[in-house]
VONU-798078 format. One record per residue (C-alpha): residue in one letter; y, z, x. Coordinates in Angstrom, 2 decimals. Layout:
! VONU-798078
- type_y_z_x
- a_Y_Z_X
...
END
This chain:
! VONU-798078
- type_y_z_x
- m_-15.51_67.45_-13.35
- k_-13.87_66.32_-16.55
- k_-11.02_64.69_-14.62
- g_-13.46_62.80_-12.39
- l_-15.41_61.56_-15.41
- l_-12.22_60.38_-17.10
- i_-11.10_58.50_-13.96
- t_-14.52_56.82_-13.70
- l_-14.42_55.76_-17.36
- i_-10.89_54.36_-17.00
- f_-11.98_52.41_-13.90
- c_-14.95_50.97_-15.83
- v_-12.66_49.91_-18.67
- v_-10.30_48.15_-16.24
- l_-13.19_46.26_-14.62
- f_-14.55_45.20_-18.02
- l_-11.15_43.98_-19.23
- a_-10.62_42.05_-15.99
- g_-14.01_40.36_-16.35
- a_-13.32_39.51_-20.00
- a_-9.92_38.06_-19.04
- f_-11.50_35.76_-16.43
- l_-14.11_34.63_-18.96
- i_-11.47_33.87_-21.61
- v_-9.30_31.93_-19.13
- g_-12.32_29.90_-18.00
- l_-13.32_29.02_-21.55
- a_-9.72_28.24_-22.56
- t_-9.39_25.75_-19.70
- g_-12.51_23.87_-20.72
- g_-15.25_25.82_-18.98
- k_-18.59_26.35_-20.73
- i_-21.51_28.63_-20.00
- f_-24.27_26.26_-20.99
- f_-26.73_24.89_-18.47
- t_-30.37_24.17_-17.88
- v_-31.73_24.35_-14.35
- d_-34.63_21.92_-13.90
- y_-35.87_23.23_-10.57
- k_-39.00_21.09_-10.76
- n_-36.86_17.93_-10.66
- r_-33.99_19.55_-8.72
- k_-31.17_18.98_-11.19
- v_-28.83_20.90_-13.47
- n_-28.08_19.79_-17.03
- t_-25.00_20.95_-18.98
- s_-23.79_20.43_-22.54
- s_-21.83_17.36_-21.37
- n_-24.96_15.39_-20.39
- l_-27.52_16.77_-22.85
- e_-28.14_14.98_-26.14
- l_-28.95_16.59_-29.47
- i_-32.22_15.89_-31.22
- t_-31.57_15.59_-34.97
- g_-33.96_15.57_-37.90
- e_-34.62_16.52_-41.51
- q_-37.93_17.53_-43.09
- e_-39.04_18.28_-46.65
- l_-41.18_21.44_-46.84
- n_-43.67_23.17_-49.08
- e_-42.66_26.41_-50.78
- f_-42.28_29.42_-48.47
- d_-41.45_33.12_-48.92
- s_-40.91_34.06_-45.25
- i_-39.00_32.55_-42.32
- d_-39.85_32.82_-38.60
- i_-37.46_30.98_-36.27
- d_-37.50_31.00_-32.45
- i_-35.02_28.49_-31.00
- s_-32.92_28.11_-27.87
- a_-29.40_27.58_-29.20
- a_-28.15_26.85_-32.71
- e_-26.20_28.19_-35.65
- v_-28.69_29.20_-38.35
- t_-27.69_29.04_-42.02
- v_-29.67_29.38_-45.26
- v_-28.20_27.47_-48.23
- e_-29.15_26.86_-51.84
- g_-30.23_23.44_-53.05
- d_-33.03_21.45_-54.64
- g_-36.45_22.31_-53.21
- y_-37.30_23.38_-49.67
- k_-36.22_21.55_-46.53
- v_-34.83_22.02_-43.03
- k_-32.18_19.97_-41.27
- y_-31.37_20.42_-37.59
- a_-29.57_19.25_-34.48
- l_-30.89_20.89_-31.30
- y_-30.65_20.53_-27.55
- g_-33.97_19.70_-25.92
- n_-36.36_17.04_-24.71
- v_-38.94_17.42_-27.48
- e_-38.87_17.76_-31.25
- p_-39.05_21.33_-32.60
- t_-42.35_22.50_-34.08
- i_-41.99_23.02_-37.84
- s_-44.76_24.16_-40.20
- v_-45.40_26.08_-43.41
- d_-48.59_28.16_-43.45
- d_-49.42_30.92_-45.95
- k_-45.95_30.45_-47.44
- k_-44.24_31.18_-44.10
- l_-41.84_28.69_-42.49
- s_-42.22_28.64_-38.71
- m_-39.80_26.75_-36.48
- k_-39.92_26.83_-32.69
- t_-38.40_24.96_-29.77
- e_-40.39_24.72_-26.56
- i_-38.70_25.17_-23.18
- e_-40.10_22.64_-20.75
- s_-42.14_24.14_-17.92
- g_-40.17_24.30_-14.67
- t_-36.76_24.91_-16.26
- f_-34.41_27.81_-16.79
- s_-31.79_27.78_-19.56
- l_-28.68_29.81_-20.29
- d_-26.93_29.06_-23.57
- l_-23.59_30.80_-24.12
- f_-20.44_29.30_-25.62
- g_-21.95_25.88_-25.03
- n_-20.38_24.06_-27.97
- d_-18.56_20.85_-27.14
- p_-15.73_20.03_-29.58
- e_-16.29_16.31_-28.97
- k_-19.96_16.51_-29.92
- e_-21.94_17.78_-32.89
- n_-22.82_21.42_-32.39
- p_-26.48_22.54_-32.53
- y_-27.52_23.95_-35.89
- v_-30.44_24.70_-38.21
- e_-29.83_24.48_-41.95
- i_-32.57_25.78_-44.25
- t_-32.40_24.84_-47.92
- v_-34.11_26.91_-50.64
- p_-33.81_26.98_-54.46
- a_-31.19_29.23_-56.06
- g_-32.24_32.86_-56.50
- k_-34.89_32.68_-53.78
- k_-36.41_36.02_-52.68
- f_-37.84_36.44_-49.18
- e_-40.48_38.76_-47.83
- t_-39.61_38.53_-44.11
- v_-36.81_36.69_-42.32
- n_-37.13_36.75_-38.52
- i_-34.58_34.78_-36.48
- c_-34.59_34.67_-32.68
- t_-32.06_32.54_-30.80
- n_-30.46_32.48_-27.35
- a_-27.08_31.43_-28.69
- g_-25.69_30.73_-32.13
- d_-24.33_32.36_-35.26
- i_-26.56_33.65_-38.09
- n_-25.22_33.19_-41.63
- l_-26.90_34.69_-44.71
- d_-25.14_35.02_-48.06
- g_-26.60_36.17_-51.37
- y_-30.35_36.70_-50.88
- e_-32.94_39.37_-51.59
- i_-35.01_40.08_-48.46
- t_-37.63_42.76_-47.87
- t_-37.32_42.74_-44.05
- l_-34.57_41.04_-41.99
- m_-34.79_40.88_-38.18
- v_-32.37_39.07_-35.87
- q_-32.49_38.76_-32.06
- s_-29.72_36.89_-30.30
- n_-28.38_36.75_-26.75
- a_-25.00_35.38_-27.82
- g_-23.73_34.79_-31.33
- n_-22.30_36.41_-34.43
- s_-24.33_37.74_-37.36
- d_-22.56_37.30_-40.70
- l_-24.44_38.97_-43.58
- k_-22.98_38.99_-47.10
- n_-24.09_39.94_-50.60
- l_-27.64_40.82_-49.58
- s_-30.24_43.13_-51.09
- v_-32.50_44.15_-48.21
- g_-35.20_46.72_-47.53
- s_-34.50_46.96_-43.80
- i_-32.07_45.20_-41.45
- d_-32.77_45.16_-37.69
- l_-30.18_43.39_-35.50
- d_-30.60_43.22_-31.70
- l_-27.70_41.38_-30.03
- n_-26.58_41.08_-26.43
- y_-23.17_39.61_-27.23
- g_-21.60_38.90_-30.60
- k_-19.84_40.31_-33.64
- v_-21.78_41.89_-36.51
- k_-20.31_41.57_-39.98
- i_-22.05_43.13_-43.01
- v_-20.27_42.80_-46.36
- d_-21.22_43.95_-49.89
- t_-24.86_44.58_-49.02
- e_-27.48_47.06_-50.23
- a_-30.22_48.20_-47.84
- t_-32.62_51.05_-47.28
- d_-32.25_51.12_-43.48
- v_-29.80_49.34_-41.18
- s_-30.25_49.25_-37.39
- v_-27.78_47.48_-35.08
- k_-28.13_47.33_-31.30
- a_-25.45_45.44_-29.39
- s_-24.53_45.27_-25.70
- a_-21.04_43.85_-26.34
- g_-19.31_43.04_-29.60
- n_-17.67_44.64_-32.61
- a_-19.39_45.70_-35.83
- e_-17.38_45.29_-39.05
- i_-19.02_46.91_-42.08
- s_-17.60_46.95_-45.61
- g_-19.17_47.57_-48.99
- l_-22.49_48.67_-47.48
- i_-24.78_50.93_-49.51
- a_-27.68_52.28_-47.42
- d_-29.88_55.35_-47.05
- s_-29.36_55.26_-43.27
- a_-27.39_53.19_-40.76
- t_-27.89_53.36_-36.99
- f_-25.58_51.74_-34.43
- d_-26.29_51.65_-30.68
- m_-23.42_49.83_-28.97
- n_-22.51_49.64_-25.30
- c_-19.11_48.02_-25.62
- g_-17.24_47.27_-28.83
- e_-15.68_48.89_-31.86
- l_-17.49_50.13_-34.96
- d_-15.46_49.81_-38.16
- i_-16.90_51.01_-41.51
- l_-14.91_50.63_-44.73
- t_-15.55_51.42_-48.42
- s_-19.26_52.12_-47.95
- e_-21.81_54.71_-49.07
- l_-24.37_55.97_-46.55
- g_-26.92_58.73_-46.68
- r_-26.86_59.05_-42.90
- l_-24.78_57.49_-40.11
- e_-25.99_57.67_-36.51
- a_-23.88_56.00_-33.83
- k_-24.04_55.86_-30.04
- q_-20.96_54.29_-28.51
- n_-20.48_53.89_-24.77
- l_-17.10_52.15_-24.81
- g_-15.13_51.59_-28.00
- k_-13.65_53.25_-31.06
- v_-15.52_54.45_-34.14
- k_-13.47_54.16_-37.33
- v_-14.66_55.08_-40.82
- d_-12.40_54.86_-43.87
- e_-12.81_55.33_-47.64
- t_-16.52_55.98_-47.17
- k_-19.00_58.53_-48.47
- i_-21.53_59.80_-45.89
- d_-23.79_62.81_-46.29
- n_-24.81_63.28_-42.64
- i_-23.07_62.04_-39.50
- d_-24.26_62.08_-35.88
- i_-21.98_60.32_-33.37
- e_-22.09_60.21_-29.57
- a_-19.13_58.47_-27.90
- d_-18.60_58.25_-24.14
- a_-15.14_56.65_-24.17
- g_-13.23_56.00_-27.38
- d_-11.63_57.76_-30.32
- v_-13.58_58.73_-33.45
- s_-11.66_58.54_-36.73
- l_-13.31_59.46_-40.04
- g_-11.73_59.04_-43.46
- l_-14.37_60.45_-45.79
- i_-14.84_60.70_-49.53
- g_-15.97_64.26_-50.24
- e_-15.04_67.90_-49.75
- k_-14.57_69.57_-46.36
- a_-16.25_72.73_-47.65
- d_-19.54_70.84_-48.18
- y_-20.03_70.02_-44.47
- y_-21.23_71.90_-41.43
- f_-19.10_70.86_-38.44
- d_-20.44_70.69_-34.88
- i_-17.88_68.83_-32.74
- d_-17.52_68.82_-28.95
- s_-14.84_66.80_-27.16
- s_-14.70_67.05_-23.36
- a_-11.34_65.28_-23.01
- g_-9.52_64.73_-26.29
- d_-8.03_66.46_-29.31
- i_-9.94_67.46_-32.46
- t_-8.15_67.49_-35.81
- v_-9.65_68.18_-39.25
- d_-7.41_67.46_-42.25
- g_-4.40_67.53_-39.92
- e_-5.29_70.90_-38.36
- k_-5.88_70.94_-34.60
- k_-9.15_72.61_-33.54
- e_-10.67_73.86_-30.31
- n_-12.56_71.39_-28.07
- d_-15.83_73.00_-29.15
- y_-15.50_73.31_-32.92
- n_-18.15_74.82_-35.23
- a_-17.64_75.72_-38.88
- n_-19.40_76.14_-42.26
- s_-22.84_76.96_-40.86
- g_-25.71_76.57_-43.31
- k_-24.36_73.63_-45.29
- d_-26.74_70.79_-46.21
- k_-24.33_68.07_-45.10
- t_-23.53_67.80_-41.38
- i_-20.89_66.20_-39.19
- k_-21.99_66.27_-35.56
- i_-19.78_64.52_-32.98
- e_-19.88_64.60_-29.19
- t_-17.30_62.72_-27.11
- n_-16.59_62.62_-23.38
- a_-13.20_60.91_-23.39
- g_-11.58_60.40_-26.78
- s_-9.98_62.19_-29.68
- v_-11.69_63.12_-32.96
- s_-9.87_62.93_-36.29
- i_-11.48_63.77_-39.66
- d_-9.73_63.54_-43.03
- f_-11.00_64.08_-46.57
END
């Protein structure tokens, strides 16, 4: 049974790598996955024949942001006053308003069309973007960003609630003080650096998560395909579900750990004492080592301790060092 599962997982990995290789070759030779099917008028538009609508608008003061756009890189920068500057694909101007101190920005998809925006940037044309300017030291209540394709860049803000939904694009979060972070990505890298948060939740279908300098009460990662890398952080609780990819933690303090990994090694370099943790580790096909000592495939130790390390893997080794 274990051998059959391992063969199936290896076959899945090979198919994924083959698909990724074809995608990379296509993009490297000039291919782009950006198109709009206008089935009402029976035509297909691509990034090569679509124009960008550009604009800039001064705004009243706002404490929250709600953005729902088709494809653009979203960045918040410091400056004088409040304004938004943009360049977006589309046939109509985006809807922009400030009501009850909340900035709302939305792009409408024309009826009778279907759009897919993925790696659609054209190096010979200006790339779609939204740039939001706020005064220095601005604090936000809620920041909600929803985009089909495009990177999200936030650096140096205090936010009560941060929510990001993206079909394709990276999320780069730095120097933030946040109550809760909720990231839901289909494809893209997550990078969280030098950030304090109460709760962090990351859901990603494909893409790596690189975490460093994160201080949080709890962090949850649900990833189908991609590596999770946590460095020099301090977490009350780490919960991770990994279908395909490695989990690596180094120079990090974590009180409670719960990891499920279908295919991929789990490596933990923890700050703390081994005697303080209850271990509950099960590896169907892979070695288990704790501080260099090899353990049985079903390893339990130190029952009754307040801190817990619980790991379950189907195909992958587990290594824990203190």
